[in-house]
C-alpha positions as CSV (number, residue, x, y, z in Angstrom):
1,M,-31.9,25.2,23.4
2,T,-34.4,25.5,26.4
3,Q,-33.4,27.0,29.6
4,L,-35.1,28.3,32.7
5,E,-34.6,32.1,33.0
6,I,-34.5,33.2,36.7
7,E,-34.1,36.8,37.4
8,V,-35.1,39.9,39.4
9,K,-34.7,43.6,38.6
10,F,-34.1,46.8,40.6
11,T,-34.5,50.4,39.8
12,I,-31.2,52.3,39.9
13,Q,-30.4,55.9,40.1
14,D,-26.6,56.1,39.5
15,I,-25.6,53.9,36.6
16,E,-21.9,54.5,36.9
17,C,-22.0,53.6,40.6
18,I,-23.7,50.3,40.1
19,R,-21.4,49.5,37.2
20,Q,-18.3,50.0,39.4
21,R,-19.9,47.8,42.1
22,I,-20.4,45.1,39.6
23,I,-16.9,45.3,38.2
24,K,-15.5,45.1,41.8
25,L,-17.2,41.6,42.0
26,G,-14.9,40.6,39.2
27,A,-17.5,40.8,36.4
28,L,-16.5,40.9,32.8
29,A,-18.2,43.8,31.0
30,K,-19.7,43.4,27.6
31,K,-20.3,46.1,25.0
32,R,-23.1,48.6,25.7
33,H,-25.6,48.4,22.8
34,F,-29.0,49.6,21.6
35,E,-31.9,47.2,21.3
36,Q,-35.1,47.3,19.3
37,N,-37.6,44.7,20.5
38,Y,-40.9,43.7,18.8
39,L,-43.5,41.6,20.5
40,F,-45.7,39.4,18.3
41,D,-49.1,37.8,19.0
42,N,-52.1,36.6,16.9
43,T,-55.4,38.4,16.5
44,S,-56.9,36.6,19.5
45,R,-53.9,37.6,21.7
46,S,-53.6,33.9,22.8
47,L,-50.0,34.4,23.8
48,C,-50.9,37.3,26.1
49,E,-53.6,35.2,27.7
50,L,-51.1,32.6,28.5
51,K,-48.6,35.2,29.7
52,S,-46.2,34.0,27.0
53,V,-43.9,36.2,24.9
54,L,-42.8,35.9,21.3
55,R,-40.1,38.5,20.7
56,L,-37.9,39.5,17.8
57,R,-34.9,41.6,18.9
58,K,-32.6,43.6,16.7
59,T,-29.2,45.1,17.7
60,E,-26.4,46.5,15.6
61,D,-24.7,43.1,15.5
62,N,-27.4,40.4,15.5
63,T,-31.1,39.5,15.6
64,T,-32.6,37.0,17.9
65,I,-36.0,35.4,18.2
66,T,-37.2,34.4,21.7
67,Y,-40.2,32.5,23.1
68,K,-40.9,32.7,26.8
69,S,-43.6,30.9,28.8
70,I,-44.5,30.2,32.5
71,P,-43.1,27.0,33.7
72,K,-44.7,24.4,35.9
73,L,-42.9,24.6,39.2
74,E,-43.2,22.2,42.2
75,N,-42.5,25.0,44.6
76,A,-44.9,27.8,43.6
77,H,-43.5,30.0,46.3
78,L,-40.5,30.7,44.1
79,T,-42.6,32.8,41.8
80,T,-43.1,35.3,44.6
81,Q,-39.3,35.6,45.0
82,Y,-38.1,35.5,41.4
83,K,-39.3,36.1,37.9
84,I,-39.1,32.6,36.4
85,R,-39.8,31.7,32.7
86,N,-39.0,28.9,30.3
87,E,-37.0,30.5,27.5
88,Y,-36.2,29.4,23.9
89,E,-33.9,31.7,22.0
90,T,-31.9,31.5,18.8
91,N,-30.1,33.9,16.4
92,V,-31.7,34.6,13.0
93,S,-29.9,35.9,10.0
94,N,-32.4,38.4,8.7
95,F,-34.8,40.6,10.8
96,D,-37.1,41.5,7.9
97,H,-37.4,38.0,6.6
98,M,-38.2,36.7,10.1
99,S,-40.9,39.3,10.5
100,L,-42.4,38.2,7.2
101,I,-42.4,34.6,8.4
102,L,-44.1,35.5,11.6
103,N,-46.7,37.6,9.7
104,G,-47.3,34.6,7.4
105,L,-47.9,32.4,10.4
106,G,-50.6,34.8,11.7
107,F,-48.6,36.8,14.1
108,H,-48.3,40.6,14.0
109,V,-46.5,43.2,16.1
110,I,-48.5,44.2,19.2
111,Q,-45.8,46.2,21.0
112,Q,-42.3,47.6,20.5
113,Y,-39.8,48.8,23.1
114,E,-36.3,50.1,23.0
115,K,-33.4,50.2,25.5
116,W,-29.7,50.6,25.9
117,R,-28.2,47.6,27.5
118,Q,-24.9,46.5,29.0
119,A,-24.2,43.1,30.4
120,F,-21.6,41.9,32.9
121,I,-20.8,38.3,33.7
122,A,-19.4,36.9,36.9
123,D,-19.5,33.4,38.3
124,G,-22.3,32.3,36.1
125,V,-24.5,35.3,37.0
126,T,-25.5,38.0,34.4
127,F,-25.9,41.5,35.6
128,T,-27.7,43.7,33.0
129,V,-27.9,47.5,33.2
130,D,-30.9,48.6,31.2
131,E,-31.6,52.2,30.2
132,L,-35.3,52.6,29.1
133,P,-37.3,55.6,28.2
134,Y,-38.9,55.7,31.6
135,G,-35.9,54.9,33.8
136,C,-32.9,52.7,34.5
137,F,-32.8,49.2,35.9
138,L,-30.5,46.4,36.9
139,E,-31.4,42.8,36.1
140,I,-29.7,40.0,38.0
141,E,-30.0,36.6,36.3
142,G,-28.6,33.3,37.5
143,Q,-29.4,30.3,39.8
144,I,-31.7,30.8,42.7
145,H,-29.0,30.4,45.3
146,Q,-26.9,33.1,43.6
147,I,-29.3,36.0,42.9
148,E,-30.1,37.2,46.4
149,I,-26.5,36.9,47.5
150,M,-25.4,39.0,44.6
151,A,-28.1,41.6,45.2
152,S,-26.9,41.9,48.8
153,K,-23.2,42.3,47.7
154,L,-24.3,45.2,45.5
155,G,-26.0,46.9,48.4
156,L,-29.6,46.3,47.0
157,L,-32.5,45.6,49.3
158,W,-34.3,42.3,48.5
159,E,-37.7,43.8,49.3
160,N,-37.2,46.3,46.5
161,R,-36.9,43.7,43.8
162,I,-39.2,43.9,40.8
163,L,-40.7,40.8,39.1
164,L,-42.6,42.6,36.4
165,N,-41.4,42.8,32.8
166,Y,-40.8,46.1,31.1
167,I,-44.1,46.1,29.3
168,E,-46.0,45.5,32.5
169,L,-44.1,48.4,34.0
170,F,-45.0,50.5,31.0
171,E,-48.7,49.9,31.5
172,I,-48.5,50.9,35.1
173,I,-46.5,54.0,34.2
174,K,-49.0,55.0,31.5
175,K,-52.0,54.6,33.8
176,H,-50.3,56.5,36.7
177,N,-49.2,59.4,34.5
178,H,-52.3,59.5,32.3
179,L,-50.2,58.9,29.2
180,S,-51.8,58.1,25.8
181,I,-48.6,56.9,24.1
182,T,-48.6,53.5,22.4
183,Y,-45.0,52.3,22.2
184,L,-42.2,52.1,24.7
185,T,-39.7,54.1,22.6
186,F,-37.4,57.0,23.3
187,D,-39.2,59.1,20.7
188,Q,-42.6,58.6,22.3
189,F,-41.3,59.5,25.7
190,K,-39.5,62.7,24.5
191,G,-40.2,65.5,26.9
192,I,-41.9,63.2,29.4
193,A,-40.4,63.0,32.9
194,I,-41.2,59.9,34.9
195,N,-40.7,59.5,38.6
196,L,-40.4,55.8,39.4
197,D,-40.5,56.6,43.1
198,S,-44.1,57.5,42.9
199,I,-45.1,54.0,41.9
200,H,-42.5,52.2,44.1
201,K,-45.1,50.3,46.2
202,E,-47.0,49.2,43.2
203,I,-44.1,47.7,41.4
204,V,-41.9,46.0,44.0
205,A,-42.4,42.5,45.1
206,G,-42.0,43.3,48.8
């Protein structure tokens, strides 16, 4: 199934505080879980050139494959307000077999990243608390008319929204902190302290 993914993200300092604010909105909490994500591309990096994503994601309970691409929008201004992507996603029964299929089609892993995630659902809006090796974030996904309203209800400033994905943030963090690590994993960030406030102006949409 194809759908338009519309979202923004914010850095968060106090995870428990933001969880309680979300629950007060009447949101239903889902189980917190650990994710391993693998991004694939071909040798010419044609997906990266198109700013498209081919991702295989594994959790304790399931595996999904996702393809994202930039949509053609009549109102280009929306892309300055929200992160908007076409999204195709489906479950697959076997992570290793799907990896072999992708390899056989000429795709290989170009990046991997890990995070702890907990989702909350309220009125068709998905709030996702993500804990990554370099910091914690809240993603708000829904319809255009809902997202800014929900951000305001949570006490978040709209000008502090982030439209970059986690790999784009990773590249900025590596450059700013002069890091030579390859993957966005907890093991590679062990012993490394990251101050997201120091790159605030570089990552927010304004």
